[in-house]
C-alpha positions as CSV (number, residue, x, y, z in Angstrom):
1,X,3.9,-76.8,81.3
2,X,6.8,-74.3,81.7
3,X,6.3,-70.7,80.5
4,X,9.0,-68.2,80.1
5,X,8.3,-64.4,80.4
6,X,11.0,-62.0,79.2
7,X,11.8,-59.0,81.3
8,X,11.2,-55.7,79.5
9,X,14.3,-54.3,78.0
10,X,16.0,-51.4,79.6
11,X,16.0,-47.9,78.1
12,X,18.7,-47.0,75.7
13,X,19.8,-44.4,78.2
14,X,20.9,-47.1,80.8
15,X,23.3,-48.6,78.2
16,X,24.8,-45.3,77.4
17,X,25.1,-44.3,81.0
18,X,27.1,-47.5,81.8
19,X,29.3,-47.0,78.7
20,X,30.1,-43.3,79.8
21,X,30.8,-44.3,83.4
22,X,33.2,-47.2,82.3
23,X,35.0,-44.7,80.0
24,X,35.4,-42.1,82.7
25,X,36.7,-44.7,85.3
26,X,39.1,-46.1,82.6
27,X,40.5,-42.7,81.8
28,X,40.9,-41.8,85.5
29,X,42.7,-45.0,86.1
30,X,45.1,-44.4,83.2
31,X,45.6,-40.9,84.5
32,X,46.5,-41.8,88.0
33,X,48.8,-44.7,86.9
34,X,50.3,-42.5,84.2
35,X,51.0,-39.6,86.8
36,X,52.7,-42.2,89.1
37,X,54.6,-43.8,86.4
38,X,56.0,-40.5,85.2
39,X,56.8,-39.0,88.6
40,X,58.1,-42.1,90.5
41,X,61.7,-41.3,89.2
42,X,61.5,-37.7,90.3
43,X,61.2,-38.3,94.2
44,X,63.4,-36.2,96.5
45,X,63.9,-34.8,99.8
46,X,64.6,-30.9,99.8
47,X,65.9,-29.1,102.8
48,X,66.3,-25.4,103.3
49,X,66.7,-23.2,106.4
50,X,63.4,-23.9,108.0
51,X,61.6,-26.7,106.1
52,X,62.0,-30.1,104.7
53,X,59.9,-31.2,101.6
54,X,59.4,-34.9,100.9
55,X,58.2,-35.4,97.3
56,X,56.5,-38.7,96.7
57,X,53.9,-39.1,93.9
58,X,50.5,-38.1,95.5
59,X,52.0,-37.9,99.0
60,X,54.2,-34.7,99.0
61,X,54.7,-33.2,102.5
62,X,56.4,-30.1,103.8
63,X,57.4,-30.0,107.4
64,X,59.3,-27.7,109.7
65,X,62.8,-28.6,110.5
66,X,61.8,-28.1,114.1
67,X,59.5,-31.0,113.8
68,X,62.2,-33.5,113.1
69,X,63.9,-35.2,116.0
70,X,67.3,-34.8,114.5
71,X,69.2,-36.8,117.2
72,X,67.2,-39.9,116.3
73,X,67.8,-39.7,112.5
74,X,69.6,-42.7,111.3
75,X,70.4,-45.0,108.3
76,X,69.1,-48.7,108.4
77,X,69.3,-51.8,106.4
78,X,65.7,-52.9,106.1
79,X,66.9,-56.5,105.9
80,X,68.6,-56.3,109.2
81,X,67.2,-57.4,112.5
82,X,67.2,-53.9,114.3
83,X,65.4,-52.0,111.4
84,X,61.8,-50.8,111.8
85,X,59.5,-53.2,110.0
86,X,56.7,-51.9,107.6
87,X,53.3,-53.4,108.4
88,X,50.2,-52.8,106.5
89,X,50.1,-50.2,103.7
90,X,47.3,-47.9,104.6
91,X,47.5,-45.7,101.5
92,X,50.2,-46.0,98.9
93,X,52.0,-47.8,96.2
94,X,53.7,-51.1,96.5
95,X,55.4,-52.7,93.4
96,X,58.9,-54.3,92.7
97,X,61.5,-51.6,93.6
98,X,59.1,-49.1,95.2
99,X,57.2,-48.8,98.4
100,X,55.6,-45.4,98.5
101,X,53.0,-43.7,100.6
102,X,51.5,-44.4,104.2
103,X,52.3,-47.5,106.1
104,X,51.8,-48.8,109.6
105,X,54.9,-50.0,111.5
106,X,54.9,-53.4,113.2
107,X,55.0,-52.6,116.8
108,X,53.0,-49.3,116.3
109,X,53.3,-46.1,114.7
110,X,53.0,-44.8,111.2
111,X,55.4,-43.9,108.4
112,X,55.5,-41.9,105.2
113,X,57.7,-44.1,103.1
114,X,59.7,-43.7,99.7
115,X,61.8,-47.0,99.7
116,X,63.5,-47.9,96.6
117,X,66.6,-49.6,98.1
118,X,66.0,-51.7,101.3
119,X,69.7,-51.8,102.2
120,X,70.0,-48.0,102.8
121,X,67.0,-46.3,104.3
122,X,67.1,-43.1,106.2
123,X,64.7,-43.1,109.1
124,X,63.6,-39.5,110.1
125,X,61.5,-39.5,113.3
126,X,59.2,-36.4,113.6
127,X,57.0,-35.0,116.4
128,X,54.1,-35.1,114.1
129,X,52.9,-38.5,114.8
130,X,54.7,-40.2,112.0
131,X,58.1,-40.9,110.8
132,X,59.6,-40.6,107.2
133,X,61.6,-43.4,105.8
134,X,63.3,-42.9,102.4
135,X,66.0,-44.4,100.2
136,X,68.2,-41.4,99.1
137,X,71.3,-41.5,97.1
138,X,73.5,-39.7,99.6
139,X,72.1,-40.4,103.1
140,X,75.0,-39.0,105.1
141,X,74.6,-35.7,103.2
142,X,70.8,-35.6,104.0
143,X,71.5,-36.3,107.7
144,X,74.1,-33.5,107.8
145,X,71.6,-31.1,106.2
146,X,68.8,-32.0,108.6
147,X,71.2,-31.4,111.5
148,X,72.2,-27.9,110.2
149,X,70.0,-25.4,111.8
């Protein structure tokens, strides 16, 4: 003869707790993705006399111009054979038309990337242990601004 013994029901507080946690996680997720969606078309690189600011949603950095290895700054086509290859995304965003955040490079090194057009990417080596790679509308003007001291 088989007998079945039901487990005692949980308290009403457990269900309420689960509902509240689910709502908080859902709101946080909507907030993060909303922020990214609203700011992904407002990325830029800003230069002034002493600093360079790279604005990528959630990954903004300001570095000193003196930390940039200006003689090595160049424009590459990511589809070409001589271009640096992005490896694993360690913290960032990857979707059609946008690679943003931190990546490992195949062959070593790490990079802060904001790539929207793989055919025209400015590679900005730094002395900080990472490079910056970004698609900008006028790469030659950016390179000239980086070289001005």
